[in-house]
C-alpha positions in Angstrom: 0.0 0.0 0.0 2.8 2.4 0.9 4.4 1.6 -2.4 1.3 2.7 -4.4 1.0 6.0 -2.6 4.7 6.6 -3.2 4.2 5.9 -6.9 1.1 8.3 -7.0 3.2 11.0 -5.3 5.9 10.5 -7.9 3.4 10.7 -10.8 1.9 13.9 -9.3 5.3 15.4 -9.0 6.1 14.7 -12.6 2.8 16.1 -13.8 3.3 19.2 -11.7 6.8 19.7 -13.1 5.4 19.3 -16.6 2.8 22.0 -15.9 5.4 24.4 -14.5 7.8 23.9 -17.4 5.1 25.2 -19.9 5.9 28.8 -20.5 4.3 31.4 -22.6 5.9 31.5 -26.1 8.6 34.1 -26.2 8.6 37.0 -28.6 10.5 36.6 -31.8 13.7 38.6 -31.9 13.5 41.8 -33.9 15.2 41.4 -37.2 16.1 44.3 -39.6 14.3 42.4 -42.4 10.8 43.1 -41.0 9.5 45.9 -43.1 11.6 48.6 -41.4 10.3 47.9 -37.9 13.0 47.6 -35.3 16.0 48.4 -37.6 17.2 51.3 -35.4 16.7 49.1 -32.3 18.6 46.3 -33.9 21.5 48.6 -34.7 21.5 50.1 -31.2 21.6 46.6 -29.6 24.4 45.6 -32.1 26.5 48.6 -31.2 25.9 48.0 -27.5 27.1 44.4 -27.8 30.2 45.4 -29.9 31.2 47.8 -27.1 31.3 44.8 -24.7 33.7 42.9 -27.0 37.3 42.7 -25.7 39.3 43.4 -28.8 42.8 42.0 -29.2 45.8 44.3 -29.1 47.9 44.9 -32.2 50.6 42.7 -30.8 48.2 39.8 -30.1 46.7 40.2 -33.6 50.2 40.1 -35.2 51.1 37.0 -33.2 47.9 35.2 -34.1 48.3 36.1 -37.7 51.8 34.8 -37.8 50.6 31.5 -36.2 47.9 31.1 -38.8 50.3 31.8 -41.7 52.8 29.3 -40.3 50.1 26.6 -39.9 48.9 27.3 -43.5 52.5 26.8 -44.8 53.0 23.6 -42.8 49.7 22.1 -43.9 50.4 23.2 -47.5 53.7 21.5 -47.4 52.2 18.2 -46.2 49.6 18.4 -48.9 52.3 19.1 -51.5 54.4 16.1 -50.3 51.4 13.8 -50.3 50.3 14.9 -53.8 53.9 14.4 -55.1 54.0 10.9 -53.6 50.5 10.0 -54.9 51.4 11.2 -58.4 54.6 9.2 -58.3 52.7 6.1 -57.1 50.1 6.6 -59.9 52.8 7.0 -62.5 54.5 3.8 -61.3 51.3 1.8 -61.4 50.6 3.0 -64.9 54.1 2.1 -66.0 53.6 -1.4 -64.6 50.4 -2.0 -66.4 51.7 -0.7 -69.8 54.9 -2.4 -70.0 
């Protein structure tokens, strides 16, 4: 008997949680596409958010740019070597089949 009442309380708790979780649908965010409404508000909010951004210094930007360029060169070299080896392998297979 105690087990049944325990199960009923659990079911009631789950049903109550489901009722609490239902919220009113939220408003759609204002987009600048909507027939001119909210464009100025959208730009004000965008400007406000951009003021919150922590922009990197010139030194950090140069350092990160150098890192990206170095990575591009290394990856490019790996691709070039792989391409060269694959082309050599393909030429060797073609030479084997033709002669």
